[in-house]
Residue frames relative to the residue before (quaternion, step in Angstrom):
aa qw qx qy qz dx dy dz
M 1.0000 0.0000 0.0000 0.0000 0.00 0.00 0.00
A 0.4957 -0.6717 0.4763 0.2760 3.53 -1.01 0.88
K 0.5587 -0.6016 0.4565 0.3429 3.57 -1.17 0.53
L 0.3403 -0.7647 0.5210 0.1673 3.54 -0.93 0.98
H 0.4921 -0.6400 0.4942 0.3224 3.58 -1.10 0.59
T 0.6788 -0.5295 0.3407 0.3779 3.55 -1.18 0.59
R 0.6560 0.5176 -0.3255 0.4424 3.62 0.87 -0.85
L 0.6672 0.4949 -0.2953 0.4719 3.53 1.01 -0.82
K 0.6004 0.5438 -0.3512 0.4695 3.56 1.11 -0.63
R 0.6438 0.5105 -0.3117 0.4771 3.56 0.98 -0.86
K 0.6625 0.5259 -0.3087 0.4350 3.54 0.91 -0.91
L 0.7371 0.3965 -0.2102 0.5052 3.52 0.98 -0.93
R 0.3675 -0.7601 0.4540 0.2847 3.59 1.38 -0.05
M 0.2591 0.7694 -0.5328 0.2387 3.54 0.86 1.01
K 0.5446 -0.6192 0.4595 0.3301 3.51 -1.20 0.60
I 0.1906 -0.7576 0.6171 0.0947 3.55 -0.98 0.97
N 0.0529 -0.8193 0.5708 -0.0119 3.62 -0.43 1.15
R 0.0969 0.7789 -0.6067 0.1261 3.55 -0.49 1.25
R 0.1191 0.7961 -0.5803 0.1238 3.55 -0.09 1.30
R 0.3735 -0.7090 0.5468 0.2424 3.53 -1.11 0.70
N 0.2519 -0.7390 0.6020 0.1674 3.57 -0.93 0.85
R 0.2511 0.7600 -0.5537 0.2296 3.51 -0.05 1.35
A 0.4857 -0.6763 0.4739 0.2866 3.55 -0.96 0.89
P 0.5090 -0.6300 0.4796 0.3375 3.63 -1.03 0.64
R 0.2929 -0.7697 0.5482 0.1460 3.50 -0.94 0.92
P 0.5497 -0.6249 0.4276 0.3529 3.62 -1.15 0.53
K 0.5149 -0.6027 0.5041 0.3429 3.53 -1.21 0.58
T 0.0757 -0.8223 0.5639 -0.0082 3.58 -0.75 1.08
F 0.1882 -0.7818 0.5903 0.0702 3.51 -1.27 0.53
K 0.4452 -0.6999 0.4967 0.2554 3.57 -1.15 0.63
S 0.7956 0.1839 -0.1117 0.5664 3.57 1.14 -0.47
E 0.6029 -0.5799 0.4132 0.3600 3.57 -1.23 0.52
E 0.6088 0.5691 -0.3443 0.4324 3.57 1.12 -0.77
A 0.6661 0.4998 -0.3029 0.4635 3.59 0.95 -0.88
A 0.6386 0.5206 -0.3186 0.4686 3.58 1.05 -0.75
K 0.6640 0.4952 -0.3134 0.4644 3.60 0.96 -0.82
R 0.6268 0.5379 -0.3317 0.4558 3.57 1.02 -0.74
Y 0.6521 0.5101 -0.2977 0.4753 3.56 0.99 -0.90
A 0.6544 0.5126 -0.3093 0.4619 3.60 0.93 -0.90
E 0.6690 0.4954 -0.3051 0.4625 3.58 0.93 -0.81
A 0.6462 0.5357 -0.3012 0.4526 3.54 1.06 -0.82
K 0.7124 0.4227 -0.2249 0.5130 3.57 1.11 -0.82
G 0.4892 -0.6895 0.4248 0.3238 3.60 1.21 -0.12
I 0.3956 0.6934 -0.4954 0.3424 3.60 1.17 0.57
K 0.1383 -0.8336 0.5309 0.0636 3.59 -0.58 1.10
D 0.7665 0.2697 -0.1491 0.5635 3.59 0.91 -0.85
Y 0.2972 0.7509 -0.5358 0.2466 3.62 -0.08 1.27
K 0.2084 -0.7378 0.6247 0.1484 3.51 -1.38 0.29
L 0.3552 -0.7255 0.5496 0.2132 3.59 -1.08 0.71
V 0.0702 -0.7961 0.6011 0.0038 3.60 -0.77 1.02
N 0.3628 -0.7167 0.5603 0.2020 3.55 -0.97 0.98
I 0.3344 -0.7676 0.5191 0.1721 3.57 -0.65 1.15
R 0.6504 0.5080 -0.3211 0.4646 3.61 1.04 -0.64
S 0.6384 -0.5400 0.3765 0.3990 3.51 -1.25 0.35
S 0.6328 -0.5655 0.3757 0.3723 3.56 -1.20 0.50
S 0.6317 0.5512 -0.3319 0.4325 3.63 1.15 -0.48
S 0.5703 0.6114 -0.3751 0.4004 3.57 1.26 -0.43
K 0.4276 -0.7028 0.5036 0.2639 3.61 -1.06 0.69
R 0.6826 0.4525 -0.2756 0.5033 3.57 1.14 -0.72
K 0.3316 -0.7476 0.5463 0.1811 3.52 -1.17 0.68
K 0.0230 -0.7305 0.6818 0.0328 3.55 -1.24 0.57
L 0.0651 -0.8495 0.5225 -0.0340 3.52 -0.12 1.37
K 0.0689 -0.7606 0.6410 0.0762 3.52 -1.20 0.62
I 0.4505 -0.6836 0.5117 0.2606 3.54 -1.20 0.62
V 0.0753 -0.7718 0.6313 0.0101 3.52 -0.91 1.09
G 0.4050 -0.7394 0.4920 0.2169 3.56 -0.78 1.08
G 0.8174 0.2661 -0.1995 0.4704 3.51 -1.18 0.67
């Protein structure tokens, strides 16, 4: 079947499905204090903070890694 134009889809009340296929990204934090507060709120006890950015960067982008 040929692809229908948007107006015709609306007229026929067809379902329009537009989903993005994007991988889920890790929760990140700018400071260690914010990461610790988040871990305590979620009940994570054994965790390690890892800087996602390169070591030469002055700014931090931390993510929580379990264990």
